[in-house]
N, C-alpha and C positions, 0 to 999 in steps of 0.2 A: 485506659486501655493506652498501649504500646505502639510506635510506628516506626516500623523501622525503614530507611532507605537509604540511598547515596547520599554520599557528601554532593555531590552535583546538585540535584533534586534537592535538598534541604537548603542549600545556599541558597536558590529562587522561594522556597513552600514553606520552610519553617515557620515565618511569623503566622501563616493562617492557621499551620497544623496546631499551634501554641494555641492559638485566639479561641479556638473550640476546643480545648481544654486536655488536648493530646500530650504522652511524652515522645517527643523524640530522638531516635537513637539512628546513626547514620552509621554507615559501612563506606571504606573505597572501594572504587571497583577492578581495582588492583590485586586486592587482596579480599573479597566477597564473603571469603568463610571466619576472616579473623573475629568476625561477633558469634561468640556460641550463642544457646539457646537462653535469653534473658525471658521469655516470658512473652514475648512481642504477641500481639494480635492482629495486625495488620504489617501488612507490606505496600509500600506504594513504592511498584516498580517500573521499568524499564529494561530497554535490552545489558545495561550494568550490573544486573543481577546473572547472567550469564559464569554458569561456573561454579552458583552459592549451592550447597547442599542443604536443599529447604527440608531433607530428614531428620534433621537436626535441632530444628523448631517445632517443638510439640506441642506448643500453643499456639500453633501458626493457623487462625479461622479466617480470614482475606487473604487475599491478594488484589489491588487496584493497579492495572498497570496503566499508564501514560499512554502505551502504545496501543493501536489498531492490532498489529498482527499479536501472535501469542505462541507464533509457529518456534523461538528459542527458549517454551518454556515444558516440563516431562509435565503434560496433560494427564498420564495417567496414576502418577506418584499424586498429583493434585485431586484425580475423581477418587482415590483410594482411601484419602484420607478427609473428604467431604471440606476441601476449602473452599469456600467460594469465589470464583476468580470475575472480573468484571474488565471494557477492555476500553479504549476512547474512544468509540466505533460512533463515525458522524462528525467527529470532531472537526476532522481536518477535512470533509467536503468540499466546503468553499473555492479551498487553496488547492487543491488537488484537480478539481475540475477546470478552474483556472488554466493549472500547470497541459492538462490534457490539450486544451483549445490551444497555448501556448506552442507545445510543440509539431499539433498539426500544422498549426501559420508557419513556424519553423523551417519545418518540411516542404511543404509547396512550394513558398515562395523561396526557396534554396537558401535560404538566412547567412548557412555558413561563407557561401560566395560572395554574398552583398557586404559582410564583414570584412570579409580577406581583403575587396576591393578597395575599404573605405581604407583600412589598414596602411595597403598599396598606394594609395590614391591614383587610382586606376579607375577612371570612368567607360565603363561600359554598358548601357544600354543593354537590354537584355528585354525580347517582348512576349517569350513562353517563361509561362509558370501555372501551374497547379490552382484549380478552383477547388474551394470544398463545398462551392454552391453544387446541387444534385447531386453530389456524393450519397453512398450507402453506408452506413458507419452499424459496426458489431459489436455491443461491451458485453462482451464475456462477463458472467456477473450484473446483478439487478439491485446489490445494495445502494447505497446513501452514496459512495463515492459516485459510482456510476451514474445514479437518477440526475447529480447535483451536474454530472460532466455535458449528460444530453439533453438540460433542461441550456444548459448553454450554448451546444450547438445547435439548438432549434434555432436559432435567430439566422444561420447560413442556409435556410430552407434543403435544410439535408435530409435525407431517411434516415430516424433514428430508429435501429432495432438493438434488441437484446435476447440474453440468453440466460436461462434460469436450468435446474433440473428437473423440471414439472410443465415448465411452458407456463407460468400463471402470469396473470396482463397484469400489467406495474405501469404506471405512468411515469415519467413521457412517452414511451416505447411505442413507436404503432405495433411492433409486433414483437413477441416474446416467443421466442423458440424453447424447447425441450432439449433433452441431450438426445431423443431418438430422431428429431431433426436436425440437429447442429449440422453434419456433415456434408446432409443435401443442402446447407442455403449457404456457407460458409464460401462459397465458389463465386456468389453474387456481391459479396460485399469488399468495397472499397478502401474502407479502413477495420482495422480490427485491435478493438481498445482493450485490453485487459483489465480486470477489477474484481479478481477472483481472491479468496482468503488462501491462506497457505494450508493447506490439510494435506492427509495421507490420498482422497479422491482427486485433489489438482497437481496432483506431485505432476510434471511434464504432461500438463492436460495437452499444451500443445506441440505438439512430438511429429517427428519427421512423417509420418504418416498423417495426420490432419494438416499440417503443413503443406503436402503436398493434393490437397484435396481443395485449398485458397485458392481464391482470383490471382492470376500472373499478375503481378506490378503490386500485391496489395504495399498498404501503407501499418504499421506496427507500432502501437504504442502500449508499452509496461508499467505503467503504477502500485503493481499489485503487489506480488513475490516473483522472486528471479526461482525459488524452483518452480512455477506454473508451466515455464518454459522448459526445452529441451534446449542448453544453451547450444548444443557441438551442430543441433539440427535448424538452430536459426543460423550462427554463421556459416554453412553450407546455403543456407537459402538467400542471405543477403550477398554471399557471393557470387550467384548463378543468376540473380534475377526475379528469380519468385515474390521473394518480398522487395519492391525497390527503395525504401526507407524506413527507419527504427529509429524510435525515441525511447531510450530505455534508461528506467529510475532506478529500475533493482536489477540484481546480478545472484546467479545461484552461491558464487561466493564474493562476499563483500571483504573489504574492497574485491576490485577488479584487478585482477592479474594483470599488472605490465605486460604481461610478452602475449595475452589477450587480441587476437587478431581485427577485434572490435574498435580496439585506437585507432586502429591506423583506416578504418574504412570511412569516407567521404560521407556514406549514406544512412550514418546512424550518427544519431545524439545522443550523448553519454550523460547523464545525470549522479550526483551522489548522494543517491535515494535522501531527496530534498523535496520532492514535489508536494511534500505538508507546511512547508517554509510558507512564513507572513508574516505580515507586521506586527499584527497581533497572536504570533504565536504563544507566546508564553500564557496568557488566560487562556487559551486552546488547549493547550498540553496537561494544566492542572483541572480543567475543566469537571470532566466527568470524577476522578480523584475525589475532588473536593467536595463537589454532591456526594458522595457517597461516604466521605467522611460525616459529614452531617446529617444523611440519613441514619449512621448508627446511633448517632444523638436523639435521634429520634423525631428527626424532620417530616422525614418523607422515604419512599421506597428505596432502595437500589436497583438503579438500571445497569446495561450493559453486562447482566450476568452471562457467563459463558455457557452453553448446552456441549457437556464434554462429548456429547455422542458424537453430533455435528460437529464441532472444532473450533466454533463462530459464536 
């Protein structure tokens, strides 16, 4: 079997693929359509695949992504052609969960001002900062990342709540609310933590109307997809204080436009889509793809297969 992947991925993982007996063909992300149909059976993909004309690959059977999100792929095309798609779900849960804790502590302990004072050699004690203790957090989404985040926040003695469409109970959340209940409970939450996948159903899930229902002075963390929040409504809410502060790792358009008002806001912490980063990133990045390459050799079953109807 042949594997088509970007030169960037091949530089790190080609030896492992060859050890399993695969022939590896590479493309440069600057010219993703340079390779015509070579009879590839598998594509190992990341966002390097954006712009690739997958319809040219007539023998394509599998796409194994090294990302969790799949919103950069033409899911309708893949569904029509019966291509099996898998993602890297669950692999980045621990580092992203730590990033959630880190983000909340940065905001509540006014980290930006602490660093500025240190850089300017200013000794300025402050007696006021916010606590995590006793607060109520609502995770929008209850998947592996949300579960890992809630587990790590449990040590702060917070009330940890979750949301999924049907309200099915999932540990470690104390309460899990359904879509019908959501607008009635957001007004009680001190923290909103976005962990939703990027789908048609979650597009602008936090819009102007839903933000208006939230508690005055709420704190927001988004490590999911930029499309889940109406960015114009978010900026307005940050400017008028409805949202006291936000930590944002993802944006509607990336990289974030230099003219965006978000850059200038002292109540906003901006990260360049790096919440998944970790000291063992390389192993995590290829974990699911490697498992599934081994599975095709008869060692086990494929994991993390995408349900095209759900979009994740």
